[in-house]
N, CA and C of each residue as an Amber inpcrd file, in Angstrom:
protein
   540
   1.0010000  -0.9960000   0.1120000  -0.0370000   0.2650000  -0.0270000
   0.4670000   1.0950000  -0.0210000   0.4060000   2.3010000  -0.3460000
   0.8700000   3.1220000  -0.6450000   0.6130000   4.4370000   0.4740000
   1.7100000   5.5560000   0.7760000   1.3170000   6.2310000   2.1430000
  -0.1850000   6.8080000   1.5790000  -0.2810000   7.2480000   0.5030000
  -1.9600000   8.0570000   0.2790000  -3.0180000   7.0860000   0.9980000
  -2.4180000   6.0160000   0.4000000  -3.7240000   4.7580000   0.4680000
  -3.7720000   4.5160000   2.0370000  -2.5230000   4.5070000   2.8530000
  -2.8920000   4.4500000   4.5180000  -3.4210000   5.2600000   5.1130000
  -2.9540000   6.7480000   4.6530000  -3.6080000   7.9520000   4.9860000
  -4.6860000   8.0250000   4.8870000  -5.2570000   7.6560000   3.7290000
  -6.5390000   7.7450000   3.5610000  -7.6090000   6.9140000   4.0010000
  -6.8400000   5.6930000   4.4260000  -7.7800000   4.7570000   5.1140000
  -7.8120000   4.9140000   6.3930000  -6.9230000   5.5790000   7.0130000
  -6.7730000   5.7340000   8.4970000  -7.9340000   6.9100000   8.7500000
  -7.1640000   7.9230000   7.9720000  -8.4250000   9.2060000   7.9930000
 -10.0070000   9.1360000   7.9020000 -10.2960000   8.1130000   6.7260000
 -11.7100000   7.7260000   6.7630000 -12.0700000   6.4050000   7.9770000
 -11.3290000   5.8700000   8.9060000 -11.7470000   5.0180000   9.9680000
 -11.6980000   6.1600000  11.0000000 -10.7570000   6.9210000  11.1490000
 -11.1100000   7.8690000  12.3120000 -12.4120000   8.8940000  12.2040000
 -13.0030000   9.2710000  10.9070000 -14.1900000   9.7860000  10.7870000
 -15.0370000   9.3190000  11.3210000 -15.2130000   8.2650000  10.5910000
 -16.5220000   7.1250000  10.9040000 -16.4030000   6.6820000  12.5230000
 -15.4590000   6.3430000  13.2610000 -15.5210000   6.2250000  14.6230000
 -15.6970000   7.4590000  15.2660000 -15.6360000   8.8050000  14.8970000
 -15.9610000   9.6810000  15.4230000 -17.8980000  10.2360000  15.1550000
 -17.8660000   9.8830000  14.1200000 -19.5740000   9.9170000  13.5940000
 -20.2970000   9.0860000  14.1240000 -19.1140000   7.9280000  14.7650000
 -20.4940000   6.6830000  15.2850000 -21.2030000   6.9080000  16.4450000
 -20.7580000   8.1690000  17.4880000 -20.9780000   8.7290000  18.5400000
 -21.9310000  10.0430000  18.1300000 -22.6610000  10.4700000  17.0830000
 -23.3330000  11.7940000  16.7320000 -24.2120000  11.8610000  17.4140000
 -25.1420000  12.8010000  18.0740000 -26.0940000  13.1830000  18.4290000
 -26.5840000  14.7550000  17.6590000 -27.8240000  14.8380000  18.4020000
 -28.2990000  16.0010000  17.0850000 -29.3780000  16.7560000  18.3910000
 -29.2700000  18.1830000  19.1010000 -29.8980000  18.6740000  19.2690000
 -31.1450000  19.3870000  18.7760000 -32.2470000  19.0510000  18.9270000
 -33.6620000  20.2150000  18.6220000 -34.4580000  20.5400000  19.7060000
 -33.7210000  21.9280000  19.9600000 -35.2730000  22.5070000  20.9290000
 -34.3050000  21.7690000  22.6240000 -35.5180000  21.1950000  23.3680000
 -35.0820000  20.3540000  24.3410000 -34.4020000  18.9180000  24.1650000
 -34.9690000  18.5890000  23.1610000 -34.5680000  17.0910000  22.5570000
 -33.2780000  16.8650000  21.9430000 -32.9600000  15.7070000  22.2740000
 -31.6410000  15.4900000  22.0820000 -31.6330000  14.2480000  21.3980000
 -31.0680000  13.8390000  20.0110000 -31.5370000  12.2930000  19.4980000
 -30.0770000  11.9930000  19.3460000 -29.9410000  10.5310000  19.3780000
 -28.6180000   9.8860000  18.9450000 -28.7560000   9.3430000  17.3010000
 -27.9260000   9.3140000  16.7200000 -27.7740000   8.6790000  15.6680000
 -26.6580000   7.7550000  15.4640000 -27.3620000   6.6430000  14.8890000
 -26.3140000   5.3710000  14.6090000 -26.5720000   4.7060000  13.2070000
 -25.6070000   4.1820000  12.6050000 -25.3280000   3.4920000  11.2160000
 -26.6430000   2.8890000  11.0070000 -27.3830000   2.2350000  11.8390000
 -28.5610000   1.7240000  11.2930000 -29.7320000   2.6380000  11.1870000
 -29.6960000   3.5830000  11.2790000 -30.3510000   4.7240000  10.9860000
 -31.6650000   4.8510000  12.0130000 -31.2720000   4.4290000  13.1260000
 -32.3730000   4.2600000  14.1250000 -31.8970000   6.1290000  14.5190000
 -32.7450000   6.7570000  14.8650000 -32.7570000   8.0340000  15.2360000
 -33.5970000   7.9210000  16.7770000 -33.5020000   8.1020000  17.6960000
 -33.9810000   8.0070000  19.2470000 -33.3540000   9.0920000  20.2930000
 -34.2500000   9.5080000  20.9660000 -34.1100000  10.4860000  21.9960000
 -33.4130000   9.8510000  22.9670000 -32.0200000  10.4030000  23.3860000
 -31.3230000   9.9700000  24.4360000 -31.7340000   9.8270000  25.4900000
 -33.1290000  10.2570000  25.5820000 -33.6320000  10.4440000  26.7750000
 -34.8320000   9.4780000  27.5280000 -35.1830000   8.6520000  25.8670000
 -35.4170000   7.0270000  25.7630000 -34.5760000   6.1310000  26.6070000
 -35.3290000   4.8940000  27.2280000 -34.3860000   4.1030000  28.0590000
 -34.8120000   2.6610000  27.5570000 -36.2740000   2.4290000  27.7760000
 -36.5380000   1.5040000  27.4930000 -37.4850000   1.5390000  26.2190000
 -37.9770000   0.0910000  25.9390000 -38.9730000  -0.6840000  24.9250000
 -39.7550000  -1.5670000  25.4180000 -40.4620000  -1.5920000  24.8370000
 -41.6790000  -2.8780000  24.6750000 -42.5350000  -3.3130000  23.7090000
 -42.5000000  -4.7760000  23.3090000 -43.4860000  -5.0450000  22.6020000
 -44.2540000  -5.7330000  22.6950000 -45.9420000  -5.6960000  22.5710000
 -46.8180000  -6.3790000  23.2110000 -46.7190000  -7.7330000  21.8580000
 -47.5790000  -8.8650000  22.5440000 -47.6800000  -9.4720000  21.4470000
 -48.4920000  -9.4110000  20.8280000 -48.2070000  -9.6660000  19.4160000
 -49.4010000  -9.3120000  18.0880000 -50.4420000 -10.9500000  18.1380000
 -51.5010000 -10.8720000  18.1500000 -52.5050000 -11.5970000  17.9650000
 -52.6640000 -12.0390000  16.7270000 -53.1180000 -12.8250000  16.2250000
 -53.8690000 -13.3500000  14.8950000 -54.8380000 -13.5630000  14.7310000
 -55.8660000 -12.1980000  14.5830000 -57.0590000 -11.6860000  14.2190000
 -57.6070000 -11.8360000  12.6680000 -56.7330000 -12.8660000  11.8510000
 -56.8340000 -12.6590000  10.7840000 -57.9090000 -14.0360000  10.6760000
 -58.9040000 -14.0590000   9.5100000 -59.6250000 -14.6180000   9.0390000
 -58.7640000 -16.4990000   9.0210000 -57.8470000 -16.1360000   8.3680000
 -57.1230000 -17.6280000   8.4520000 -55.8570000 -17.3500000   9.3820000
 -55.4030000 -18.1150000   9.8530000 -54.4340000 -18.5540000  11.2400000
 -53.4040000 -19.2370000  10.7430000 -51.9020000 -18.7670000  11.0080000
 -50.8600000 -19.9250000  10.8190000 -50.5420000 -19.6470000  12.4060000
 -50.0400000 -21.1310000  13.2370000 -50.0530000 -21.3110000  14.3630000
 -48.5670000 -20.4660000  14.9260000 -47.7180000 -20.3130000  14.0300000
 -46.2420000 -19.6390000  14.3880000 -46.2980000 -17.9150000  14.1350000
 -47.4910000 -18.0250000  13.5560000 -47.2200000 -16.1250000  12.9770000
 -47.2800000 -15.3210000  13.8510000 -48.1770000 -15.6110000  14.9500000
 -47.7280000 -14.4000000  16.1250000 -46.5200000 -14.1310000  16.9000000
 -46.0880000 -15.3500000  17.2790000 -44.6960000 -15.8490000  17.9400000
 -43.7800000 -15.1540000  17.0620000 -43.7810000 -15.4330000  15.8680000
 -42.4890000 -15.2250000  14.9100000 -42.6820000 -13.8720000  14.9260000
 -43.3070000 -12.9460000  14.4510000 -43.7060000 -11.6600000  14.6230000
 -43.0930000 -10.8300000  16.0940000 -43.6240000 -10.9240000  16.8440000
 -43.5410000 -10.2450000  17.9730000 -42.1390000 -10.6490000  18.2500000
 -41.5260000 -12.0340000  18.4470000 -40.2270000 -12.3930000  18.6670000
 -39.0370000 -11.3150000  17.7320000 -39.6780000 -11.3100000  16.5080000
 -38.8670000 -10.7670000  15.5990000 -38.7480000  -9.1660000  16.0580000
 -39.8240000  -8.4350000  16.3700000 -39.5020000  -7.0720000  17.0810000
 -38.7570000  -6.9540000  17.9680000 -38.9570000  -7.9650000  18.9710000
 -38.2590000  -7.7850000  19.9630000 -36.9420000  -7.3950000  19.8080000
 -36.5680000  -8.7580000  18.8120000 -35.0940000  -9.3140000  18.5360000
 -34.6440000  -7.6380000  18.0850000 -35.1460000  -6.9340000  17.4230000
 -34.5160000  -5.7470000  16.0980000 -34.4890000  -4.8500000  17.1840000
 -35.2730000  -4.4010000  18.4730000 -35.6330000  -3.3690000  19.3750000
 -34.1170000  -3.6410000  20.0110000 -33.9720000  -5.2300000  20.1910000
 -32.6610000  -5.3570000  21.3340000 -31.1700000  -5.1580000  20.6520000
 -31.0790000  -5.4550000  19.6490000 -29.9950000  -5.9400000  18.4740000
 -29.5440000  -4.1930000  18.0890000 -30.7040000  -3.5380000  17.2550000
 -30.0560000  -2.7230000  16.6750000 -30.7200000  -1.0600000  17.5550000
 -30.4090000  -0.9990000  18.9580000 -30.8320000  -0.0600000  20.1410000
 -30.2700000   0.0190000  21.1550000 -30.2750000   0.7220000  22.2260000
 -29.1550000   0.7910000  23.3840000 -30.4100000   0.7620000  24.4740000
 -31.5090000   0.3390000  24.0860000 -32.9880000   0.4840000  24.7180000
 -32.9210000  -0.7410000  25.5460000 -33.1030000  -0.5800000  26.9750000
 -33.6400000  -1.7440000  27.4470000 -35.0000000  -2.3930000  27.5940000
 -35.3550000  -4.0220000  27.4750000 -36.6810000  -4.2350000  27.1300000
 -37.5690000  -4.0140000  28.4100000 -38.7190000  -3.8670000  28.9430000
 -39.4280000  -3.5330000  29.4070000 -40.9290000  -4.7440000  29.3190000
 -41.0980000  -4.9560000  29.6490000 -42.5120000  -5.7240000  29.5400000
 -44.0430000  -5.2300000  29.0330000 -44.2440000  -3.7890000  29.4230000
 -44.9650000  -3.5330000  29.0970000 -44.9470000  -1.6680000  29.4250000
 -45.1200000  -1.0190000  28.6400000 -44.9520000   0.4750000  28.7530000
 -43.9220000   1.1490000  29.0950000 -42.7730000   0.6740000  27.8280000
 -41.7270000   1.0480000  27.3550000 -41.8130000   2.7620000  26.8430000
 -40.3140000   3.3440000  26.9270000 -40.8750000   4.7850000  26.3580000
 -40.8630000   4.5900000  25.0210000 -40.4200000   3.3780000  24.3360000
 -41.1960000   3.1420000  23.1110000 -41.7580000   1.7880000  23.2320000
 -43.0980000   1.9470000  22.6930000 -43.7850000   0.9490000  23.3550000
 -44.8750000   0.6620000  21.7390000 -44.6350000  -0.7780000  21.1940000
 -45.2690000  -1.0500000  19.9080000 -46.0600000  -2.5330000  20.0250000
 -47.5210000  -2.1700000  19.6780000 -48.6910000  -3.2920000  19.8230000
 -49.4480000  -3.1770000  18.8490000 -50.2530000  -4.2250000  18.3520000
 -50.8400000  -4.3060000  17.3780000 -51.8920000  -5.9710000  17.1390000
 -51.8840000  -6.0200000  16.2530000 -52.6600000  -7.2490000  15.7720000
 -52.6030000  -7.7960000  14.1990000 -52.2870000  -8.9480000  14.3630000
 -51.9650000  -9.2130000  12.7130000 -53.6400000  -9.3220000  11.9760000
 -53.9860000  -8.5450000  10.8860000 -55.5290000  -8.3400000  10.9460000
 -55.8730000  -9.3590000   9.5350000 -54.4560000  -9.4450000   8.4360000
 -54.5640000 -10.1860000   7.0230000 -53.7260000 -11.4180000   6.9510000
 -54.3310000 -12.2990000   6.4000000 -52.9630000 -13.4830000   6.0360000
 -54.2950000 -14.1300000   5.1050000 -53.4850000 -14.2760000   3.9910000
 -54.0040000 -14.4720000   3.0160000 -53.7300000 -15.0390000   1.9330000
 -54.0150000 -16.0140000   1.0940000 -53.0290000 -16.6280000  -0.1120000
 -54.1800000 -16.8870000  -1.3160000 -53.6750000 -16.1270000  -2.3960000
 -54.3180000 -15.8760000  -3.7830000 -53.5790000 -15.7820000  -5.1630000
 -54.1350000 -16.5230000  -6.0950000 -53.3270000 -16.4940000  -6.8840000
 -53.0780000 -15.0710000  -7.5250000 -51.6330000 -14.7240000  -8.3280000
 -51.2210000 -13.4910000  -8.0430000 -50.7340000 -13.6920000  -9.9010000
 -50.2230000 -14.7410000 -10.5530000 -50.5950000 -14.6700000 -12.1290000
 -51.1890000 -15.8630000 -12.5780000 -51.1400000 -15.6350000 -13.9440000
 -52.3460000 -17.0290000 -14.8840000 -51.4430000 -16.8960000 -16.2260000
 -51.3390000 -18.3750000 -16.1830000 -50.7370000 -18.1700000 -17.8840000
 -51.8050000 -18.2930000 -18.6500000 -51.4940000 -17.8530000 -19.8590000
 -52.8730000 -17.8530000 -20.8240000 -52.8210000 -19.1700000 -21.8550000
 -51.8390000 -19.6070000 -21.7010000 -51.4910000 -21.0300000 -22.5520000
 -52.5390000 -22.2250000 -22.1150000 -52.5700000 -22.3220000 -20.6510000
 -53.3990000 -22.9210000 -19.7720000 -54.9620000 -22.7960000 -19.3630000
 -55.4750000 -21.7160000 -19.9630000 -56.4710000 -21.8520000 -20.1670000
 -57.2680000 -20.8380000 -18.6380000 -56.0410000 -19.5830000 -18.6170000
 -56.0670000 -18.8450000 -17.1050000 -55.6500000 -19.6310000 -15.9880000
 -54.7730000 -20.7690000 -15.8060000 -54.6270000 -21.4890000 -14.6850000
 -53.5160000 -20.9100000 -13.7640000 -53.7130000 -20.7730000 -12.7800000
 -52.9120000 -19.6340000 -11.6940000 -50.9930000 -20.1240000 -11.8470000
 -50.3960000 -19.2530000 -11.9900000 -48.9750000 -19.6700000 -12.4210000
 -48.2310000 -19.7310000 -10.5880000 -48.8480000 -18.5050000 -10.2250000
 -47.8890000 -18.3990000  -8.8680000 -48.9960000 -17.6150000  -8.0530000
 -48.8440000 -18.0900000  -6.5260000 -49.7550000 -17.7140000  -5.6290000
 -49.2540000 -16.5770000  -4.8010000 -49.6600000 -15.9990000  -3.8270000
 -48.8680000 -14.5160000  -3.0120000 -49.6690000 -15.0090000  -1.6000000
 -48.6850000 -15.1210000  -1.0650000 -49.0470000 -15.0250000   0.8050000
 -48.9210000 -13.7340000   0.7620000 -49.8050000 -12.6970000   1.2170000
 -49.6610000 -11.5460000   1.7610000 -50.7100000 -11.7200000   3.5730000
 -49.5180000 -10.7610000   3.9030000 -49.4190000 -10.7160000   5.5220000
 -49.4770000  -8.8670000   5.8100000 -50.8920000  -8.6340000   6.8210000
 -51.3270000  -7.4190000   6.8790000 -50.9980000  -7.4210000   8.6090000
 -50.6350000  -6.1400000   9.0630000 -50.2740000  -5.9010000  10.5310000
 -50.6390000  -4.4720000  10.8630000 -51.7540000  -4.3870000  11.9380000
 -51.7510000  -3.1530000  12.4380000 -51.2790000  -2.7910000  13.4740000
 -50.7650000  -1.8820000  13.4620000 -49.6260000  -1.3890000  14.1080000
 -49.9220000   0.3250000  14.9670000 -49.9300000   0.3380000  16.5540000
 -49.8290000   1.3700000  16.9950000 -48.6130000   1.5630000  17.7930000
 -48.0180000   2.4460000  17.5400000 -46.5360000   2.9110000  17.9720000
 -46.8120000   4.0370000  19.2600000 -46.2110000   3.9020000  20.1380000
 -46.6540000   5.3950000  21.1880000 -44.8460000   5.5440000  21.2390000
 -44.5890000   6.7740000  21.2960000 -43.2580000   7.1470000  21.9790000
 -43.2900000   8.0450000  23.1060000 -43.2340000   8.0260000  24.2920000
 -43.9360000   8.4270000  25.4680000 -42.5550000   9.7910000  25.5110000
 -41.8520000   9.6110000  25.1770000 -40.6950000  10.8720000  25.2700000
 -41.0540000  12.2880000  24.1240000 -41.1630000  11.6910000  22.8470000
 -41.4690000  12.5450000  22.2820000 -43.0480000  11.9160000  21.1040000
 -44.0930000  12.1710000  21.8030000 -45.7850000  11.6680000  21.5230000
 -45.8940000  12.2390000  19.8350000 -45.0010000  12.9440000  19.1320000
 -45.6290000  13.4970000  18.1010000 -45.0870000  12.5730000  16.8510000
 -44.8430000  11.5030000  17.5470000 -44.0910000  10.4270000  16.3370000
 -44.6560000   9.3130000  16.4690000 -45.7830000   9.6550000  17.1540000
 -46.7540000   8.2340000  17.4760000 -47.7530000   8.0560000  16.5450000
 -47.8710000   6.5590000  16.0910000 -48.9210000   6.5260000  15.0350000
 -49.5970000   5.1870000  15.4560000 -50.6660000   4.9960000  14.4000000
 -51.4700000   3.6800000  14.5440000 -51.7360000   3.3720000  12.8620000
 -50.9600000   2.2770000  12.5590000 -51.1340000   1.9660000  10.9880000
 -50.9140000   0.9220000  10.1930000 -51.4630000   0.1800000   8.7630000
 -51.1810000  -1.0380000   8.8800000 -50.0450000  -0.9830000   8.1740000
 -49.1460000  -2.4140000   8.0580000 -48.5470000  -2.2500000   7.0940000
 -48.4430000  -4.1820000   6.3650000 -48.0210000  -3.8680000   5.3120000
 -48.1050000  -5.2420000   4.5720000 -47.2870000  -6.0840000   3.9010000
 -46.9170000  -7.0830000   3.6790000 -45.7300000  -7.5560000   2.8720000
 -46.2360000  -8.8220000   2.5490000 -45.8130000  -9.1930000   1.2200000
 -45.9770000 -10.3160000   0.2940000 -44.4130000 -10.8940000   0.1090000
 -45.2300000 -12.1630000  -0.4120000 -44.4380000 -13.1970000  -0.9450000
 -44.6220000 -14.2290000  -2.2640000 -44.8130000 -14.2990000  -3.5270000
 -45.0550000 -15.1060000  -4.5040000 -44.3700000 -16.0440000  -4.1220000
 -45.1650000 -17.6080000  -4.5120000 -44.6930000 -19.0210000  -4.6380000
 -45.3920000 -19.6170000  -5.8420000 -44.9610000 -20.7420000  -5.9290000
 -45.5510000 -21.7470000  -7.5300000 -46.7620000 -21.9770000  -6.9570000
 -47.3170000 -22.1010000  -8.1000000 -48.9400000 -22.7410000  -7.4840000
 -49.0150000 -23.9210000  -7.4620000 -48.0820000 -24.5780000  -8.1440000
 -47.5870000 -26.4340000  -7.7890000 -47.5390000 -27.1100000  -6.8660000
 -46.8810000 -25.7840000  -5.5190000 -46.8100000 -25.9490000  -4.0120000
 -47.9630000 -25.7230000  -3.7550000 -48.0570000 -26.2710000  -2.1740000
 -49.1390000 -26.4890000  -1.4300000 -48.8990000 -25.0770000  -0.6630000
 -49.7450000 -24.3610000   0.0850000 -49.0660000 -23.2100000   0.5990000
 -48.6210000 -23.6320000   1.9560000 -49.2070000 -25.2960000   2.6510000
 -48.2850000 -25.4790000   4.2880000 -47.2010000 -26.0810000   3.8010000
 -46.6590000 -26.3760000   2.1480000 -44.6730000 -27.0340000   2.0050000
 -44.1590000 -25.7830000   1.9640000 -44.6890000 -24.3150000   1.8160000
 -43.2860000 -23.3850000   1.7400000 -44.2150000 -22.1160000   2.5450000
 -44.8120000 -22.6640000   3.7090000 -45.6430000 -21.3830000   5.0580000
 -44.4050000 -21.2120000   5.0360000 -43.5700000 -22.1270000   5.9940000
 -42.8370000 -21.3750000   7.0460000 -41.8820000 -20.8300000   6.6230000
 -40.9940000 -21.1280000   5.5640000 -40.1470000 -20.0370000   4.5410000
 -40.8630000 -18.8010000   4.5330000 -41.6160000 -18.4060000   3.3720000
 -42.6380000 -17.6750000   3.2600000 -43.4090000 -16.5450000   4.7790000
 -43.3200000 -17.0560000   5.9250000 -43.4890000 -16.2510000   7.2570000
 -42.2850000 -15.7590000   7.4330000 -41.1940000 -16.4740000   7.4890000
 -40.1740000 -16.0860000   8.2300000 -39.3640000 -14.7360000   7.1280000
 -39.7620000 -14.7170000   5.8150000 -39.5160000 -14.0840000   4.4660000
 -40.1250000 -12.4880000   4.8930000 -41.5020000 -12.3450000   5.0550000
 -42.3970000 -11.7450000   5.0940000 -42.2760000 -10.8150000   6.5310000
 -42.1150000 -11.6260000   7.2600000 -42.1830000 -11.0150000   8.9570000
 -40.6760000 -10.2430000   8.8760000 -39.8550000 -10.4360000   7.8850000
 -38.4190000  -9.7820000   7.8580000 -38.7100000  -8.8180000   7.4510000
 -39.5670000  -8.5840000   5.9680000 -40.2610000  -7.1670000   5.4720000
 -40.7520000  -6.3190000   6.6690000 -41.6600000  -7.3480000   7.1550000
 -42.4930000  -6.4290000   8.0850000 -41.8000000  -5.6480000   9.4510000
 -40.7340000  -6.5190000   9.7890000 -39.9960000  -5.8680000  10.9320000
 -39.0830000  -4.5390000  10.6730000 -38.5570000  -4.9890000   9.5960000
 -38.1220000  -3.5530000   9.0810000 -38.8610000  -2.6190000   8.4940000
 -40.3290000  -2.3280000   8.1510000 -40.9500000  -1.3210000   7.7360000
 -41.5600000  -1.0050000   9.3340000 -41.8810000  -1.8660000  10.1050000
 -42.1270000  -1.5120000  11.6540000 -41.0450000  -0.5830000  12.2350000
 -39.9810000  -1.3390000  11.9740000 -38.9120000  -0.4740000  13.0910000
 -38.7300000   0.7040000  12.5960000 -38.1210000   0.6660000  11.4660000
 -37.8450000   1.7220000  10.5180000 -39.1710000   3.3250000  11.1100000
 -40.1970000   2.9070000  10.8590000 -41.2290000   3.8580000  11.1210000
 -41.4260000   4.0270000  12.5650000 -40.5900000   3.1500000  13.3830000
 -40.6830000   3.6990000  14.7460000 -39.5210000   4.4310000  14.9790000
 -38.3620000   4.1920000  14.6910000 -36.9150000   4.7810000  15.2060000
 -36.0950000   5.8040000  14.2040000 -37.0290000   5.4780000  12.6710000
 -36.0430000   6.8810000  12.0640000 -37.2790000   7.9060000  11.4160000
 -37.2790000   9.1190000  12.3130000 -37.9410000  10.3040000  12.2400000
 -37.6070000  10.9300000  11.0520000 -37.2670000  10.7940000  10.2230000
 -36.9820000  11.8780000   9.0300000 -37.6010000  12.0500000   8.3770000
């Protein structure tokens, strides 16, 4: 490596380390920023994620626990907050409102037979930020995955649920902590 490359690498590393602890003060509120994109008030200390019951007409037994556990894990892994059972400074609750599999594309050659099906999961989420209540919301999140119509839902359901829950957790978490 040349001296210039070493200098640039060292300089970039130092800048990144310095930026890792950035905080922004807006009025009386102080926000910390991390490279995960989370922007959480420094005054927030705890989070809670209530169990997400499955109130959809079609129920997958593993869905409620998979979604709830994934949300809790995301907050634990990507924030400095401590988990409490209920009433956290940042509190997430809601329910699964839709779980449906329906044809998503058809073959014209076979007289309109479904080629792919789509599993869609919808979750109604209520987010409460006790420190900065202007960020509270009550809204619906939805995600889906397509799968071959030659497969039964039961054959692919476990994998599809994991993938869809990953998308839902990304969207919900970002809506909770990325106040941009």
